[in-house]
N, C-alpha and C positions, 0 to 999 in steps of 0.2 A: 731444573729450577725454571719457574715461569717468570717471564719479564713482561710487564705491562707498560703500555704507553697511553697517554691521554689523547683521545680523539674528539675533536669538537664537531658536532653535527648541528646544522642549522635547525632552529625550532620549526615545527611543522603544525599547521592548522588544518583541520579537516571538519567537514560538515557531518554531524550525526543527527539523526531524526530524534527530536525531543518529544513532540506530540503532534496529533492531527487535529484539524478543525474541519468540521463538516461544511462542504461548500453550499449546502442547502439551508440548514438550520443554524449553523454557526456554533454548534456544540463542540467543545474541546474534549479530546480523549484524555482520560486521566488514569490510564492503566499503568504508567511507569515503563511500559515497553514501547511507547511511541505508536501504538495502534489501538484497535478497538477492544482488545481482550480485557477482561475484568478480573481474572484470577488465573492462577497457575493451571496449566493443562486446558485452558479455554481455547477452543479452535476457531473463534470468531475471526473472519477474514472477509473483507469487502474489496473487490478489485474491479474497477471500471476504467479500462485503458484501451487506447488505440495506438498501435505502432505501425508506421509506414516507412519503408526504405529498403535497404539491402543489408543482408546479414551473411557475411562470408566467414569461413574459418579463421582467416587472418585479420578480420575487422569488418566494420560496416558503418553505416550512417543513415540518418533519416530524421523523421519528426515523430513526436509522440504527444498525445493528449491524455491527461489523467485527471480523474475526478475523485476527490476525497469525499466520501459519503458515509455517514454513520449507518449502522445496521437498521436503526429505526426508520430513517428516511428511505433506505433501500426498500424495506418492506412496505411502508405506509405511503410513500410518494412515488418512487421510481417504478415499482411494479404496477400500480394502478395507472400511471401515465402511459407505460408501454401497452398495457391491456386496453387502454382507451382507443388505440388505433384499430381495435376490433379484429385483428388477425389471429390472436392466440390468447389463451388463458395460461398464465404462468403458475405452475403448481410447485409446491415444495417437494423435494425428492429426498428420501432417506439415504443415508450413507453410513458405512461402517467399514472398518478394516481389521 
């Protein structure tokens, strides 16, 4: 026979990503997934991030900078801005798996 007891656990609050806002144009993501995807199986992903510090198996610390940028601003503003420095031409690259 199983015997149960009542256990009181304190309520817990946590932060969950709700949506993104582009740091350049102010567009709000409306995917429902909290990112720039627009439909199921959409692979859209934009990551612009710098992490500095130490990362050991048992822990680490440091600083990070992250920019939330929509796919349109990435293609239409960020890429031309980087290319304006004149060192490289950024070309799309095909991928598949």
